[in-house]
C-alpha positions, 0 to 999 in steps of 0.5 A, spaced: 880 544 499 887 546 499 893 543 501 895 547 507 902 547 508 905 551 515 911 554 512 914 554 519 914 546 519 918 546 512 924 541 513 926 540 506 925 542 499 927 538 493 930 543 487 931 541 480 938 538 481 935 532 484 937 534 491 933 535 498 936 542 501 935 542 509 931 548 512 933 550 519 928 551 524 922 556 522 927 559 516 923 558 510 919 564 508 915 566 501 915 573 499 916 577 492 922 575 488 926 582 487 933 583 486 936 589 489 942 593 489 944 598 494 937 598 497 934 599 490 930 594 486 933 592 480 928 587 477 922 586 481 917 579 480 912 581 475 916 586 472 919 582 467 915 577 463 917 570 465 920 572 471 916 569 477 913 574 482 914 569 488 920 566 491 922 562 497 928 563 502 931 559 507 937 558 511 940 551 512 943 548 518 950 551 517 947 558 516 947 558 509 942 562 506 938 560 499 933 563 495 929 561 489 923 562 485 917 558 488 916 555 481 923 552 482 921 548 488 919 541 486 917 538 493 916 540 500 918 535 506 914 538 512 912 535 519 905 535 521 
């Protein structure tokens, strides 16, 4: 059995600073965590030991964009 979480239903995430961050409708996504410069990958997830290979990104209700390693998310609030 898994804890199936529909990414389109994520409403907020709890980060290590103890704050909940609101997620704008259906903007929460998971993917490889890469840093790029001018379209070229500088550091890709899994290339450097200790750098997580999966990250999360989302927009808040003000249109600000956020990204973090998946391991930085302490909890997820989602609708059923």
